[in-house]
C-alpha positions as semicolon CSV with decimal commas, in nm:
position;residue;x (nm);y (nm);z (nm)
1;M;0,000;0,000;0,000
2;S;0,131;0,346;-0,083
3;K;0,176;0,598;0,195
4;L;-0,128;0,761;0,346
5;Y;-0,127;1,138;0,314
6;I;-0,270;1,277;0,638
7;P;-0,211;1,651;0,682
8;V;-0,219;1,820;1,022
9;L;-0,449;2,121;1,007
10;A;-0,343;2,406;1,237
11;G;-0,647;2,569;1,387
12;T;-0,579;2,941;1,404
13;T;-0,416;3,239;1,239
14;R;-0,371;3,425;1,570
15;E;-0,030;3,591;1,601
16;Q;0,041;3,477;1,959
17;R;-0,081;3,121;1,903
18;K;0,087;2,845;2,102
19;S;-0,119;2,567;1,942
20;I;0,111;2,580;1,637
21;F;0,376;2,412;1,854
22;A;0,130;2,130;1,926
23;A;0,050;2,102;1,552
24;R;0,419;2,074;1,468
25;L;0,464;1,804;1,733
26;V;0,165;1,609;1,600
27;A;0,312;1,621;1,247
28;E;0,656;1,524;1,376
29;V;0,511;1,219;1,553
30;G;0,298;1,133;1,248
31;S;0,605;1,130;1,028
32;T;0,756;0,853;1,243
33;F;0,496;0,610;1,104
34;E;0,647;0,456;0,792
35;D;0,312;0,440;0,611
36;V;0,229;0,810;0,667
37;E;0,320;1,127;0,482
38;T;0,221;1,441;0,672
39;E;0,280;1,814;0,697
40;V;0,137;2,107;0,890
41;I;-0,123;2,302;0,696
42;D;-0,119;2,655;0,836
43;P;-0,430;2,863;0,758
44;K;-0,202;3,169;0,751
45;D;-0,063;3,039;0,421
46;F;-0,400;3,037;0,243
47;N;-0,663;3,284;0,131
48;F;-1,029;3,206;0,199
49;P;-1,239;3,506;0,092
50;G;-1,608;3,524;0,174
51;D;-1,788;3,237;0,340
52;G;-1,887;2,884;0,262
53;N;-1,816;2,634;-0,010
54;D;-1,868;2,863;-0,310
55;P;-1,608;2,847;-0,590
56;E;-1,486;3,201;-0,520
57;G;-1,425;3,110;-0,153
58;K;-1,177;2,832;-0,223
59;D;-0,799;2,833;-0,228
60;A;-0,684;2,596;-0,506
61;R;-0,383;2,483;-0,299
62;Y;-0,609;2,378;-0,009
63;T;-0,849;2,207;-0,252
64;A;-0,556;2,000;-0,384
65;I;-0,453;1,906;-0,028
66;T;-0,803;1,790;0,067
67;E;-0,839;1,597;-0,257
68;K;-0,511;1,409;-0,201
69;A;-0,565;1,350;0,173
70;H;-0,667;1,013;0,313
71;G;-0,755;1,172;0,648
72;F;-0,688;1,477;0,862
73;F;-0,554;1,558;1,208
74;I;-0,692;1,890;1,335
75;V;-0,503;2,072;1,609
76;T;-0,713;2,355;1,746
77;P;-0,691;2,598;2,032
78;E;-0,999;2,659;2,243
79;Y;-1,138;3,011;2,221
80;N;-1,443;3,089;2,434
81;H;-1,550;2,723;2,469
82;S;-1,524;2,664;2,094
83;F;-1,282;2,659;1,802
84;P;-1,155;2,958;1,601
85;G;-1,347;3,106;1,312
86;S;-1,037;3,080;1,092
87;L;-1,048;2,699;1,128
88;K;-1,421;2,691;1,048
89;R;-1,365;2,910;0,743
90;M;-1,086;2,684;0,615
91;L;-1,289;2,367;0,673
92;D;-1,603;2,515;0,515
93;S;-1,422;2,591;0,190
94;E;-1,428;2,222;0,093
95;L;-1,694;1,958;0,131
96;K;-1,682;1,688;-0,138
97;N;-1,315;1,614;-0,063
98;Y;-1,392;1,525;0,300
99;I;-1,659;1,261;0,245
100;H;-1,584;0,931;0,418
101;K;-1,239;1,039;0,535
102;P;-1,136;1,021;0,904
103;V;-1,036;1,311;1,123
104;A;-0,859;1,308;1,458
105;F;-0,848;1,599;1,700
106;A;-0,602;1,761;1,934
107;G;-0,706;2,053;2,150
108;A;-0,481;2,311;2,313
109;S;-0,559;2,565;2,579
110;S;-0,387;2,782;2,836
111;G;-0,612;2,624;3,101
112;Q;-0,630;2,276;3,242
113;W;-0,886;2,124;3,002
114;G;-0,667;2,117;2,692
115;G;-0,926;2,222;2,439
116;V;-1,185;1,952;2,510
117;R;-1,473;2,195;2,452
118;A;-1,329;2,303;2,116
119;I;-1,313;1,938;2,012
120;E;-1,672;1,881;2,128
121;Q;-1,786;2,175;1,916
122;L;-1,593;2,051;1,612
123;V;-1,748;1,704;1,607
124;G;-2,090;1,821;1,486
125;S;-1,942;2,043;1,216
126;V;-1,705;1,784;1,071
127;R;-1,975;1,518;1,076
128;E;-2,196;1,741;0,863
129;M;-1,901;1,787;0,624
130;G;-1,884;1,409;0,570
131;L;-1,577;1,345;0,783
132;V;-1,565;1,052;1,028
133;A;-1,441;1,151;1,374
134;T;-1,206;0,921;1,562
135;F;-1,251;0,879;1,937
136;T;-0,893;0,902;2,063
137;D;-0,851;1,275;2,116
138;M;-0,533;1,448;2,224
139;Q;-0,522;1,734;2,473
140;F;-0,251;1,991;2,534
141;P;-0,351;2,163;2,862
142;K;-0,147;2,462;2,979
143;V;0,012;2,463;2,635
144;Q;0,230;2,760;2,729
145;E;0,407;2,535;2,982
146;L;0,429;2,225;2,758
147;F;0,646;2,406;2,502
148;D;0,915;2,667;2,556
149;E;0,918;2,997;2,366
150;N;1,092;2,821;2,073
151;G;0,834;2,542;2,055
152;V;1,052;2,277;2,221
153;L;0,845;2,013;2,400
154;Q;0,903;2,013;2,777
155;N;0,735;1,681;2,857
156;E;0,845;1,390;2,638
157;A;0,548;1,176;2,751
158;Y;0,335;1,376;2,506
159;R;0,506;1,208;2,211
160;E;0,364;0,875;2,328
161;Y;0,019;1,024;2,389
162;V;0,011;1,157;2,031
163;K;0,110;0,814;1,894
164;G;-0,215;0,666;2,030
165;A;-0,427;0,919;1,843
166;W;-0,225;0,858;1,524
167;A;-0,261;0,479;1,552
168;E;-0,640;0,500;1,549
169;L;-0,642;0,764;1,273
170;I;-0,415;0,549;1,053
171;W;-0,636;0,244;1,104
172;M;-0,947;0,446;1,015
173;A;-0,773;0,597;0,711
174;K;-0,684;0,251;0,578
175;V;-1,032;0,109;0,634
176;L;-1,214;0,409;0,486
177;K;-0,975;0,426;0,188
178;T;-1,054;0,062;0,112
179;G;-1,424;0,138;0,144
180;R;-1,410;0,444;-0,083
181;E;-1,221;0,243;-0,345
182;N;-1,435;-0,072;-0,332
183;E;-1,786;0,020;-0,225
184;P;-1,987;0,238;-0,462
185;S;-2,141;0,544;-0,301
186;K;-2,344;0,824;-0,449
187;H;-2,096;1,059;-0,279
188;H;-1,789;0,930;-0,467
189;Q;-1,894;0,995;-0,824
């Protein structure tokens, strides 16, 4: 089987974001799996004008990423008990390229809950987009203490925690890829 392409979607464009360190760690751990190709997709690098899934609201580079992807790993900060609008805008720009593909979640927050409420809010949205949510979430509580100012991880145990989320995501990506390729669906035409 060829490598699975599973990009890590960073969840915010905020200048002082610390969750980008978590996204980079998630991608670094993902790249240790020999059957995975991954990279961090930073919404700062794309342009999503307007709202929704209209042709003029797409960025062709992001469309190509979602088309190629076998799954996604979203790393989002928690803002006001939810996820950032910039993540929603990026996700909303594509729909058909998400159908029957898995998505795993990592949350980050400055508090002790590690973005669990952002993840809870995301589940309904991604389900409506056709994505299949995994159940092994990753949390980065007190993210400002988990990484130094240069993004260096301060607690090596987190590498192992992230591996568990990746293992389930990879399994789901393989199973759903086989299904998309072998089981006709009105959504894959």
